[in-house]
N, C-alpha and C positions, 0 to 999 in steps of 0.2 A: 557485781557483789555490792551489797547495800552498805557495809561498813568496813573499816580497816581490820577489825577482828576477823570477820568472815573471810576477807581477802587473805589474811595471814594463814588461816586454817586451810583454805583452798590451796595456797602455794606449798604448804607443808605436805599435804596429801599428794599434790602433783609431783613434788620432788621424789617422794617415796615410790610412786607409781612408775615414773620415768626411770628411776634407779633399777627397779625390778625388771622392767622391760629391757633396759640396756644390758643387764647381766644375762638375760635369756638370749637376746640376739647375739651378743658377743660369744657366748658359750656355743651356740649352734654354729656360728661361722668358724670358730676355732676347731671344733670337733669335725665338721664336715669338710672344711677346706684347708685347715691348718693355718689360717690367717691370724697370727698372734697380734697383728696390728689392730685387729677389730676391737679389742678391749679398750685401748687408749682412745681410739676414734669415737666409740660409743660414749665414753666418759666425757670427752670434750663436747660432743653434741648435746648431751644431757645438761652439762654445766652451762652451755650457751643458752639453751631454752629456759633454764631456771633464771639466769641472769636477766634475760629479756622480759620475763614475766614479773620480775621483782622491780624493774625500773619505775613503773607507775607508783608502786608503794613507796619507793625512795623519794620520788617527786613530791608525793603527799606529805611525807615526813619532813622534808626540807621546807615546804611551805609553812608547816606548823612551827618548826624551829625558828624560821626567819620572821615569824609573825606577819605573814603576807595575807592579803585579802584574795580569795579565789577570783580569777578573772571573770567568772560568770556572775559575780555579785557587784562588780565595780559600777556598772551602769545603773543598777537598781539603787545602790547607795547614793550616787549622785542625784538621782531623781528624788529619793527620800529627803536628802539635805535641802534640795530646792523647795520641797513641800514644807519642810520645817521652817524655812525662812519666811514663808508666806502665812504661817499660822497666826491666828488672832492673838495679840498680846505678846508675841515674840519679837524682840527688837533685833537680836542677832544670835549667832552661836559661835563658839570658838573651841579649839582643842578637840576637834572631832577625830578620834582615833579608833580604827577597827582592825581586828586581826583574827586569824583562825586559831582557835584555842585547841581544837582537836578535830577529828574527822567529822564530827556532827555538830560542833559548837563554834559559832562565830561570836566573839566578844567585842565590846566597844565602850567608849566613854565619850561624853559630850557635855560641854558647859553652855548653858542658855542664859542670855540676858533678856529679862522680861519686864513688862510694865508693872508698876506698883499694885494695881488693882486686880491683877491676874490671880486666879486660883491655881496654885502651883501643881497640885495633884492632877488637875485636868490637863495641864500642859504636858506634864510628865507622861500621862496616859496616852495622849495623842502622839507624842514623840516616840514613845516605846512602840506603839502600834505601827507607825510609819516605818521605823527601822526593822521591826520584826518582819514586815512584808518584804524587806530587802535582804532578809536572811540573818539578821543579828538577833540571836536568841538569849544573849547574856549581856545586858546593857546597864551601865551606870550613868545616871543623869544628875548633873549639879545645876540647880537653878539659882541665879543671882538677880535680885531686883535692883531697880535704879537707886534705891536708898543705899544699897551696898556700895555702888560706884561712888556716890557722894561721900560716904564714910571713908572709903579708900583714898579719894581725892584729897581729903584733909590730912591723911597720913603721908602721902607721897605726891610730890609735884609731878613725877612721871605718869602717875595714874590719871592726872587731869587730862592728859592728851587722849588716853583711852576713853575717858568719859565723853569728851567732846566729839571724838570720832563716832562713838556709839550713838550719841544724840543726833549727829549729822546723818548717819545711816537711817535712823528712825524717821527723821524729817523727810529724807528723800523717799523712803518707803511710803509714807503717808501721801506725799505729793503724787507719787506714781499711782497709788490706789484711788486718787481723786478726792481725798479728804482735805479739809482746810486746817492748817495749824495756826493757832493764835499764840 
């Protein structure tokens, strides 16, 4: 089944069909052989089949309620985040959160720290594209330039540590890429 709605409709039709078949079978067994126990046995059998068929639906619903990322997307998300770290102009990212919003929608948020001369819309487009390939089709991106860090550093002494760490990460990244930092 393609979506949760189709699965629910299928389960409803299945329950009706099994109920009708169960009534027919138990009626035949009672009339032909006098087996009065046939009715509760058929009812238990039908209830068990319906319960087993509903388990995958319950699992999907629990993943949505718990805001979990589907297992099949975890590796793709890790690859996308590694790609984002290597994008031109991106210093680092933080607060990357992804969750299943519904059967067909995976949502997410991410904060990017970028160089001052970067065109923000271009970076947002690249990040959105990378995460869309990983299954995230509802994304919120917040871009913070270095000037923002410097402003926040003046407001808070604790933010100075964040600024220094970010600059160190950028320096290491440039050294790793083989560029020279002055």
